[in-house]
C-alpha positions in Angstrom: 199.2 71.5 -45.4 197.9 70.6 -48.5 200.1 68.2 -49.2 199.8 66.5 -45.9 196.0 66.3 -46.9 197.0 64.7 -50.5 199.0 62.1 -48.1 196.2 61.0 -46.2 193.6 60.5 -49.2 196.6 58.3 -50.6 196.7 55.9 -47.4 193.3 55.8 -47.1 192.8 54.9 -50.9 195.9 52.3 -50.8 194.2 50.9 -47.4 190.8 51.0 -48.8 192.3 49.6 -51.9 194.1 46.4 -49.6 190.7 45.9 -47.9 188.7 45.5 -50.7 191.5 43.1 -52.7 191.1 41.4 -49.5 187.5 41.1 -49.5 187.1 39.9 -52.9 189.9 37.3 -52.8 188.7 35.9 -49.5 184.7 35.6 -50.9 186.0 34.0 -54.2 188.1 31.5 -52.3 185.1 31.0 -49.3 182.4 30.7 -53.0 185.6 28.4 -55.0 185.8 26.0 -51.8 182.0 25.9 -51.2 181.5 24.9 -55.0 183.7 22.6 -54.8 182.5 20.9 -51.3 179.0 20.9 -52.7 179.6 18.8 -55.4 181.3 15.7 -56.7 184.3 15.2 -59.7 181.7 13.6 -62.0 179.6 16.8 -61.8 182.5 19.0 -61.8 183.5 17.6 -65.1 180.4 17.8 -66.6 179.5 21.3 -65.6 183.4 21.7 -67.5 181.3 20.2 -70.7 183.1 17.4 -71.3 181.1 14.2 -72.9 179.6 11.5 -70.4 180.9 8.8 -72.2 184.3 10.2 -71.9 183.9 11.4 -68.4 182.8 7.5 -67.5 185.4 6.1 -69.0 188.2 8.1 -66.8 186.3 7.4 -63.9 186.5 4.2 -64.0 190.0 3.5 -65.8 191.7 2.5 -63.1 188.9 0.4 -61.1 190.3 -3.3 -60.6 190.7 -5.5 -63.3 190.2 -9.4 -63.4 193.9 -11.1 -63.0 192.5 -14.2 -62.6 194.2 -15.6 -65.3 197.6 -15.0 -63.9 199.2 -17.6 -61.5 197.9 -17.6 -57.6 199.7 -15.2 -56.3 200.8 -12.7 -58.8 196.4 -12.2 -59.0 196.7 -11.6 -55.2 199.3 -8.9 -55.7 197.7 -7.3 -59.0 194.1 -7.2 -57.0 195.4 -5.4 -53.9 197.6 -3.4 -56.3 194.5 -2.4 -58.0 192.0 -1.7 -55.7 195.0 0.7 -53.6 195.5 2.5 -57.2 191.9 2.9 -57.4 190.8 3.7 -53.9 194.1 6.3 -53.6 192.6 7.6 -56.9 195.5 7.5 -58.8 195.8 8.8 -62.8 197.1 5.9 -63.6 197.0 1.8 -63.7 198.4 -0.9 -62.1 201.1 -1.7 -64.8 202.0 2.0 -65.5 203.2 2.2 -61.8 205.2 -0.9 -61.7 206.8 0.8 -65.3 207.6 3.6 -63.6 208.8 1.8 -60.1 210.6 0.2 -62.1 212.4 2.7 -64.3 212.8 5.0 -61.1 215.0 1.8 -59.6 217.1 2.0 -62.1 218.1 5.7 -62.7 218.4 6.1 -59.2 220.5 3.2 -58.7 222.7 3.7 -61.8 222.9 7.8 -61.0 224.1 6.4 -57.3 226.7 4.3 -58.6 228.0 6.5 -60.9 228.1 9.2 -58.2 230.1 6.9 -55.7 232.6 6.1 -58.2 233.4 9.4 -59.2 234.0 10.0 -55.1 236.5 6.4 -55.6 234.1 5.1 -53.3 235.3 1.2 -54.0 232.4 -0.7 -55.7 232.3 -4.2 -54.2 229.1 -7.1 -52.8 228.1 -4.8 -50.1 228.3 -1.1 -51.8 225.9 -3.0 -54.4 223.5 -4.1 -52.0 223.1 -1.2 -49.9 222.6 0.8 -53.4 220.1 -1.8 -54.6 218.4 -1.4 -51.1 218.3 2.1 -51.5 217.1 2.6 -54.7 214.1 0.0 -54.4 213.1 2.0 -50.7 213.1 5.4 -52.9 211.4 4.3 -55.5 208.9 1.7 -53.9 209.0 1.3 -50.3 208.2 5.2 -50.0 205.1 5.8 -53.0 203.9 2.4 -51.4 203.5 3.9 -48.2 202.2 7.2 -49.3 199.5 5.2 -52.2 198.8 3.1 -49.2 197.7 6.0 -46.9 195.9 8.0 -49.7 194.1 4.7 -50.1 193.0 4.3 -46.3 191.9 7.4 -45.8 189.6 7.6 -49.4 187.9 4.2 -47.5 187.3 5.7 -44.2 186.0 8.7 -45.7 183.7 6.8 -48.1 182.4 4.0 -45.2 181.7 7.4 -43.0 179.6 8.8 -45.9 177.5 5.6 -47.0 175.5 5.8 -44.0 174.4 9.1 -44.8 173.9 8.1 -48.2 171.7 5.2 -47.3 169.4 7.5 -45.6 169.2 10.3 -48.2 168.4 7.1 -50.5 165.4 6.0 -47.8 164.0 9.3 -47.8 164.0 10.1 -51.3 162.4 6.2 -51.7 159.4 7.1 -49.1 159.2 10.6 -50.9 158.1 8.5 -54.0 161.0 8.3 -56.1 161.8 5.1 -57.8 165.0 3.9 -57.3 167.0 5.1 -60.6 166.0 8.9 -59.2 166.9 8.2 -55.8 170.2 7.4 -56.8 170.2 10.5 -59.2 169.8 13.0 -55.7 172.3 11.4 -54.0 174.8 12.0 -57.2 173.7 15.4 -56.8 173.9 16.0 -52.8 176.8 13.5 -52.1 180.3 14.7 -52.1 183.0 12.6 -53.2 184.2 9.7 -53.3 180.6 8.4 -52.9 178.7 11.2 -55.3 181.3 10.0 -57.8 180.6 6.3 -57.2 177.0 6.6 -57.5 177.0 8.8 -60.5 179.0 6.0 -62.3 176.2 3.5 -61.5 173.3 6.4 -62.5 175.3 6.2 -65.8 175.7 2.6 -66.6 172.4 2.4 -65.6 171.4 5.1 -68.5 173.8 4.0 -70.9 171.6 0.2 -70.4 173.3 -1.9 -67.9 171.4 -3.9 -64.8 171.5 -1.8 -61.6 172.0 -4.8 -59.3 174.9 -5.3 -61.9 176.1 -1.6 -61.6 175.9 -1.9 -57.9 178.1 -5.2 -57.4 180.7 -3.7 -59.7 180.5 -0.3 -56.9 180.8 -3.0 -54.1 183.9 -5.0 -55.9 185.5 -1.7 -56.3 185.9 -0.5 -53.1 185.8 -4.1 -51.3 183.3 -3.2 -48.2 181.1 -4.9 -46.1 178.6 -2.2 -46.1 178.2 -1.6 -49.4 177.9 -5.6 -50.2 174.7 -6.0 -47.5 173.6 -3.2 -49.4 173.9 -4.4 -52.5 172.5 -8.2 -51.5 169.3 -6.5 -49.6 168.7 -4.3 -53.0 169.1 -7.9 -54.9 167.1 -9.9 -52.6 164.3 -7.5 -52.8 164.3 -6.7 -56.2 163.2 -10.9 -56.6 161.3 -11.1 -53.2 159.5 -7.7 -52.6 159.0 -6.2 -49.9 159.3 -2.6 -48.1 162.7 -1.1 -49.3 162.7 2.0 -47.4 161.9 -0.1 -44.2 165.1 -2.6 -45.0 167.7 -0.3 -46.1 166.4 2.1 -42.4 167.6 -1.4 -41.1 170.9 -2.0 -42.8 171.6 2.1 -41.8 171.0 1.6 -37.9 173.0 -2.0 -38.4 175.7 0.2 -40.2 175.9 2.8 -38.2 176.0 0.7 -34.8 178.9 -1.8 -36.5 180.8 2.0 -37.1 180.8 2.8 -33.3 182.0 -0.5 -32.4 184.5 0.0 -35.1 185.7 2.9 -34.0 185.9 1.8 -30.5 188.3 -0.9 -31.2 190.3 1.7 -33.3 190.6 3.7 -30.1 191.5 0.8 -28.2 193.8 -0.5 -30.8 195.5 2.7 -31.5 198.5 2.4 -29.6 199.4 -0.5 -31.3 198.4 0.7 -35.0 200.2 3.7 -34.6 203.4 1.6 -33.1 203.4 -0.9 -36.2 203.1 2.5 -38.6 205.9 4.1 -36.6 207.9 0.5 -37.0 206.8 0.3 -40.5 207.6 3.6 -41.9 210.6 5.0 -39.2 213.1 1.9 -40.8 212.4 3.0 -44.4 212.7 6.6 -43.5 215.5 6.7 -41.5 217.8 4.2 -43.7 216.7 6.6 -47.3 217.4 10.2 -45.4 220.8 9.1 -43.8 221.9 7.4 -47.0 221.4 10.4 -48.9 222.8 12.6 -46.7 225.8 10.5 -45.2 226.2 7.4 -47.7 229.7 7.0 -45.8 228.0 5.7 -42.8 227.1 2.7 -44.4 229.5 2.6 -47.3 232.3 2.4 -44.5 231.4 -1.0 -43.6 229.9 -2.7 -46.7 233.0 -4.5 -47.4 232.7 -6.7 -44.1 230.9 -9.9 -45.0 229.1 -10.0 -41.7 227.8 -6.5 -42.6 226.2 -8.0 -46.0 224.5 -10.6 -43.6 223.5 -9.1 -41.0 221.5 -6.3 -43.9 220.2 -9.7 -45.2 218.9 -10.8 -42.1 217.6 -7.3 -40.9 215.9 -6.9 -43.9 214.1 -10.3 -43.7 213.1 -9.6 -39.9 211.7 -6.3 -41.0 209.5 -7.4 -43.6 208.4 -10.8 -41.0 207.7 -7.9 -38.1 205.8 -5.3 -40.1 203.8 -8.7 -41.5 202.8 -9.8 -37.7 202.1 -6.5 -36.7 199.8 -6.0 -39.5 198.2 -9.3 -38.3 198.2 -8.6 -34.9 196.3 -4.8 -35.3 194.3 -5.6 -38.2 190.8 -6.2 -36.0 187.9 -7.2 -38.1 184.7 -5.9 -36.3 
């Protein structure tokens, strides 16, 4: 009898210990998520004890650089890539990404050729072409698709947060706060990415920068029409005067109505956008996965001249089709 009672007490103690451990873990996770959701990256870095200047340097490290001294087509590629890297919140710059992708392409190309040569696969022009295409898509194509998706997701988040930020800004102004204080309020109340962006503006103004100039830098970094409208309104109001709270309230209404119209257009064009996304991703993913799993599927026909010409023509048609589809589904609102 005593042994059974001891066994029951042991089981109850184990149950109580597991239950308490689960409760403590759940509460810790919930508090951590709540804490992270209530603040932005800049405030996390400040609370960790990092220096303000170092924080600003890290946060604006990858902001788009001026590439006007380069040829026009190179400048366009560099600027677009810089904006994508910044919007995706990646921890490296454009030239670093280009070097990493170039080294990755060369490494995959050489390793694949060595493996094929080790297996006794004949190395001809078709083999080199297929391996080069595989290396480019694996080291450049797939990462760019992932980074582009990350950038679009963050920009969409920024567009959704901006009207809310304007509402908080208007309430702060009507409560008697100056513009600088209202911006500082946004840095403490808004989550990423907009909370961090206004935090950068607050720090730049604290270090002596002009407020309008700092806001223009933010609008240039994100390249959003809503931000440009906000900056222009502040700039005009600072020169001509007027009720800034009322102006920003009207802008907030316009942005919300525009966003509603934009969402309707996205709903109507969702089939086309999904088709474009699938036709962009699926050929790359299919080729990389099939070649990685069964390279003989392509290499057995690599020596055929028709295969070589067909591969080049298909590549040109693919890029042309992606460009046309993107232009068709890129509806401006």
